[in-house]
N, C-alpha and C positions, 0 to 999 in steps of 0.2 A: 773856449769862449775868448773873444777879443773885444776890444773897445775902440775899433776903428770908427764906429758910430756910437753915439750916446744911447745907452740901453734903458729900456723900461722892463723891470723885473716885477712880476705880479706875485703876490703872496696867496698861497693856499693854506688857510688856517684850518687845521684838521679838527674834527670833532674829538672829544676826549677819547684817548686810546685805552685799550685794555691795560689794567694795572693802575690807572689813574683814579683819583677820588671820584670824579664826575662821570666816569664811564657808564654808559647806559645799556651795556650788555648786548649790543647788536653791532658786531664788527663789520658785517656786510654793509650796513648803512654807512659806517665810517668810510669804507672804501668807495662806495658808490658816490657819496657826497663829494669826496675829494676829487674823483675823476670828473664829475660834472663841473666843479669849480675850475679845474685845470682847463677843461675844454672851453669854458667861457673866456678865459684869458687868451687862449690860442685864437678863438674866433674874433676877439676884439683886436688882435694884432700885436699883442705884447711880444717882446723879444725873448723872454725867458720866464721861468716859473721857479719859485722857491716854496718848498713844503716845510711846514713847521708844526710842532706839537703845541700849538698856541693855547689850547684849552685844557692842558694837563695840569691845571693849578690844584694845589700849591706845588711849585716846581722843586725838585731836588737839584743839587748841584750837578750830579751825574745820574744818569737814568738806570733803571733796572733792565735786565735782559728782555723782559716781555715788551718793554717800550721799543727797544732796538728791533726786535722781531716784527712787531706790529707796524712800525714805521717803514721797515724794509718792504713789507708786503704792500703797503699803500703806495710807496714810491714806485715800486715795480709796476703796479697796476696803472699808475699815471704814465710811466715811461712807455708802456705798451700802447697807450691811446693817443699820445701827442708827439709832435716832432720837435718841440722846442727844447733848448737846453734846460736842464733840471738842476736845481740846487736843494740842499738839505740843511736845515738848522734844527739842532736838538737842544731844547731849553732844559736847564738854564745855561749850562756852559759845557756841554759834552761834545767837544769837537772831535774827540777820538771816536765816539759813537757815530757822529755825523760823517766822518771820513770813511768809517767802516761800511756804513750803509751806502754811501755814494759809490764806493769801490764795488760793492756787491751788485748794485743795480745799474752800474755804468752811468752815474750822474756826472755833472760837469763842474760843480762847485759846491762849497759849503760856507756857512757863516759861523764865525766863532765870536761870541760876545766879549770874552776876556782872553785874548791870546797872550798878552803881556801885561805885567803890572798887577794891581790889586783893585778890586771894586767892592764897595760896601753896599750890600743889597738886602732885599727882603728874605733872601736865602742865607744871609750871613755874609761872612767875608769870602769872596771868591778870588782865587789866585790864578794867574796865567798858566796856560797849559802848552806853551810853545814847545818846550822840550819833548813832552809826551807825544805831541802831534807830529813833530819833525821826525821822531824815532819811527813812528808808524809809516809816515810818508817814505822814509828811507827803505823800510822793509817791504812796502807795497807801492812801488813807483807807479805813477799814473799822471794823467793830464788834469786831474782835479785841482781846481784853483781854491785857495783859501782867502776868503773875504773876511776881514777882521775889524771889529768895532774899535774905535778910539773913544774913550770916555762913554761907554755904552749907556743906553737909556735905562730907566728904572734902577738907578744906582747913584751913589755919591762918590766923587773922586777928589782927592786932596792933592794929587800931583799936578804938575804943569802940563797943559795940553800939548804944547810943542814937543816936550820931552816924550810924552806918551806916544805921540804920533811917530817920532823917530824910532823909539824902541820897538813899536809894533812892526815897523817896516824892516829896520836894520837888524834887530836882534830876534824878533819874532818870525821873520821871513814871510810876512803877509804878501800875497799877490795883489791885493787891493785893500783899501781901507774904507770903513763906513763911518759917516758922521751923522748923528741923529739928534732929535730933540730930547727932552727929559723923559717923556713917556710915549707909549704907543699912540701914534697919531699926532704927536707934538711936533710943531714946526722946528726945523733945524736952526741953530744959531748961525745966521749968515756970515758973521765975522769969523767964526770958527771954520766954516766951510771955505771961505776965502783964504784963510791962513793955511788950511790943509792943501788947497790947490796950489798955493804958492810954494810950499815946502816939500810936497810929496813927490817921490820918484816913481810911485805906482798909481794906478787909477783911483779916483775918489768916487764913492757912491753916497747918495743921500739915503739914510736908513729909515726915516720916518717923516711924516707930516707933509709929503708932497701932495699938492692939490692942483686943480685946474687953474686956480688964480695965481698961485705962486711959482708954478713951473717956469714961466718966462723969466722971472727974477733969478731963479736958481740955476738956470740952464747953463750959463757959461762957466760956472764954478764946479761943475760935477761931470763925471763921465758916465754916470748911470744913476738910476732912481729905483729904489725898492719901494713898491707901493702896495699898501694893504687897505687902510681905512677909507680913503677917499673913493675908491672904486666899489665900495659896498653900498647896498641900498640905503638911501638917505645919508650916506657918508658915515654910517655907524659901524664900528669895528666888529660887533657881534653878529651883524647881518650877513647874508650871502652876497656874493658878487653881483653887481648890476652891470650887465653886458653893455648897456647903452652908456653908462658913465665911463666904463673902461674904454669904450670906443672913442668917446670924446677926448679922453686924455691922449690916446694914441694919435688921433688926428691932430691935436695941438702939437705933439712932439714932432710929427712929420712937417708941420708948418715951420717949426723952429729949426729943424734940420735944413730946410730949404733956404732959410733966411741967412744961414752962415756963409 
């Protein structure tokens, strides 16, 4: 993946996977739903797709083997049906699992919620995994990119934002950084986004809260946008993807590209 043009990355929020509390005992349905959602994003014209075990609540800090196996199967099914770059995010913060899955299915990037530093979350205290992930990347070299959050959503952060940004890039070795709002669907703090764009030596992505209305405002401060909530039916996170809403966002992005 490259950021020669600003990217729209669409989220495929998986149904609860085997081993999770809300799993409904029909894995074929989980796979089929994921493939359908991914195809919608490709049809709409998105630049890339990211798969996430979004509904496996409550989340552990690191996942069980059954989650890794199940997510691998789903990701492989999607990979076989679409031609877009594919990303993996394993919640809550299992970047090692995400990289392992991405390596096995030949995906293109992963998202890591806490690569460096400490976050205070509903899962408890989550510590950065930069060392563990770097060790795995060294033993299994690939072109998989690591996109890492700075002051990730659904968490409290007591450290300085600028220091966290620098640590994530310089000491965590992130290939790109993600700036989000406070919660899923929450709009990003534009001042933090501007600061990140000013200071970062790697691409910047908006990780939550991108909408049709605010995309023009955010456009010049980011290199990519990870979009989940707004492209769902009625703009509600729990709903399925609405192809027409997704197309509208893609069309707006194309207009903004032409205006540069």
